[in-house]
N, C-alpha and C positions, 0 to 999 in steps of 0.2 A: 665664335658663333654666339649670337645674342640669345638670351632666354626667350624672347618673343619669337625668333626664328625657329628655335627648338620646339616651342609650343605649337607653332603653326604646322610644322612638319608632323608632330605627333597627332594633331587634330586631323590633318589630311589623311594620314595613314589609317587612323581609326575609322574615318568615313569610308575609305576604300575597303577596309576589312569588313565593315558593316554591309556595304553593298555586295561584296562577295558572299557573305553569309546569307543575306536575303535571297540571292540567286540560288544558292545551294539549298536553302530551305524550301524554296518553291519547287525545285526539281524533286527533292526528297519527298515532299508531301504529295506530289503527283503520283508517286509510286507507292508510298506507304500510308497515305491518308493524312488528315490534319493532325498536327502535333501540338501539345501544350508547350508553353515556354520551357517548363521543366523537362519534358520529354525530349525536346529538341536540344536542350543544353546537354543532356546525356549523350545524344548522338554526336554533338560537336566534340564533347570531351573524350568519348570512347569509340566512336564509329570509325572504322577504317576508311569509309568513303569521304570523310572530312579531314583525314590526316594530311592531305595535300596542302591545307591552309596553314599548317604549323610553321613553315618558314616566315610567313608574314606575322603571325602571332608572336613568334619568338623575337622578331625584329622590333616589334612595338615594345615588348618587355625590355629588350636591350636598350632601347632609346629612353624609356622611363628610368632605368637604372643609371644610364649615363647622365641624364638631366639631374637626377637626385644625387649624383656623385657616388653612388653605390657600386659602380661598375669597376672592372679592372682598368688600369691606366691606359691600356690599349683600346678600350672601348669608349672613346670620347664620342660626344654627339656627332662630330664630323665623321668619324670612322663608321658609325652606325648609318649615317646618311649615305655614305659611299656604298655600304652594303645594300641599302634600299635602292639606290640607283641601279646597282647590278641586278638585284632580284626582279625589279620591275622593268627591265630593259626590253621587253617584248621580243625576246630572241626566240622566234618561232622554230629555229633549228636546234634548240637546246634539247638535251636528253633529260634535263631535270623535270620531274613531274610538275612542280609548281609552275615553272615557266611555260610548259606546254598548256596546262589547264588555264593559266591566267591569260595567255594569248587567245585561247578559244573564247573565254568569257568576255574578254575585251572586245572581240569581234562581234559578239552577240548582244551587247548591252550598251546603249547610248549613255545610260546613267553611270556605268562603270567608266566609260571614256571620260566623262566629265570629272569623276572622282580622280582618275589617273592624271588628268590635266592639272588638278589642284595639287597633287603630290609633286608633279614636275615643277610647278611654280614654287612650292615650298623648298624643293631641292635646290633650285636656283638661288633662293634667298639665303640658304645656308652655305652656298659656295661650292656646290658640287655640279658637275656637268649633268644635264638632264638626260633621262632615258630617251631612247629613240622613239 
């Protein structure tokens, strides 16, 4: 897998994550009022309502480590890309919290659909099958 393909996957995953965080922040602020960047960072880091995003955050960290060569031998960029493909599969019947919430967010947000499409393109360029 080329360095450029890895970086494109990383960039697209970060954009997708940012889009999800923006959606979550909007909903959170509707309920709890406006939050400063620092306040919302605390919610992201410690709030149970944001814990569902952890699998994607962890995946991005794993990809960073694989790109830098700091990961275990089993965690190659291609292996992380395969995990991304599975995580973002839009399996609406999954019992996994992330997959359920991600599918709902996907159905609600054209911007998220666009970010998801970019991840699919990046996954194809690294040689993984695209999510459904």
